[in-house]
C-alpha positions in Angstrom: -101.9 112.0 -30.9 -98.6 114.1 -30.4 -95.7 113.5 -32.3 -93.6 114.3 -29.4 -93.4 112.0 -26.6 -91.2 113.6 -23.8 -91.0 112.3 -20.3 -91.3 114.9 -17.5 -87.4 114.4 -16.8 -86.7 115.7 -20.5 -88.5 118.9 -20.2 -86.9 121.9 -18.8 -89.0 124.3 -16.5 -88.4 127.9 -17.9 -87.8 129.2 -14.3 -85.3 126.9 -13.6 -83.1 127.1 -16.5 -80.5 129.4 -15.0 -80.4 127.9 -11.5 -77.1 126.6 -10.1 -76.9 122.9 -9.3 -76.1 122.1 -5.5 -72.5 121.1 -4.9 -72.0 117.5 -4.4 -69.6 116.0 -1.9 -66.4 114.6 -3.5 -66.3 110.7 -3.9 -64.0 109.0 -1.3 -61.8 106.3 -2.8 -62.6 103.3 -0.4 -59.7 101.3 -1.5 -57.0 103.8 -1.2 -58.6 105.1 2.2 -58.4 101.8 3.6 -54.6 101.2 2.6 -53.6 104.8 3.9 -55.7 104.7 7.0 -57.6 107.9 6.5 -60.2 109.5 4.2 -58.7 109.9 0.7 -61.0 111.5 -2.0 -60.9 110.3 -5.6 -59.5 113.5 -7.1 -56.8 114.2 -4.5 -54.1 115.9 -6.5 -51.3 113.9 -4.6 -53.1 110.8 -5.7 -53.2 111.7 -9.1 -49.5 112.7 -9.4 -48.5 109.2 -8.0 -50.7 107.4 -10.5 -49.4 109.6 -13.3 -45.7 109.0 -12.1 -46.3 105.3 -12.0 -47.8 105.2 -15.5 -45.1 107.1 -16.9 -42.5 104.6 -15.3 -44.4 101.8 -16.9 -43.1 100.3 -20.3 -44.8 101.8 -23.4 -45.7 98.4 -24.9 -46.8 96.5 -21.8 -49.9 94.7 -22.2 -50.4 93.7 -18.6 -52.9 95.5 -16.5 -51.8 98.2 -14.0 -51.6 96.3 -10.6 -50.3 99.2 -8.7 -52.0 98.2 -5.5 -50.4 94.7 -5.4 -46.9 96.1 -5.5 -45.6 96.5 -1.9 -43.0 99.5 -2.9 -45.7 101.5 -4.4 -48.1 100.8 -1.5 -45.4 102.2 0.7 -45.0 105.1 -1.3 -48.6 105.8 -1.5 -48.9 105.6 2.5 -45.7 108.2 2.9 -47.2 110.6 0.5 -50.4 110.5 1.5 -49.8 110.6 5.2 -47.5 113.5 4.6 -44.3 111.7 5.7 -42.2 112.9 2.8 
């Protein structure tokens, strides 16, 4: 009996070891896309900048969850930035 019990998924074919993996499509953020009204990707730099800005402005010791999408002011800012109205 073999001391190694490898599955076929764990074994790398020597001929395939340097092949580049195919590029995957970026993931669409469904919630933000629905709010804005157009397709927005999860790694959109404008979206990431807004979230970082909102997190910086949050009190440091706040134990409450981030409910940015329930705040009408933040939703308005999100729409303006992502639709290019600024």
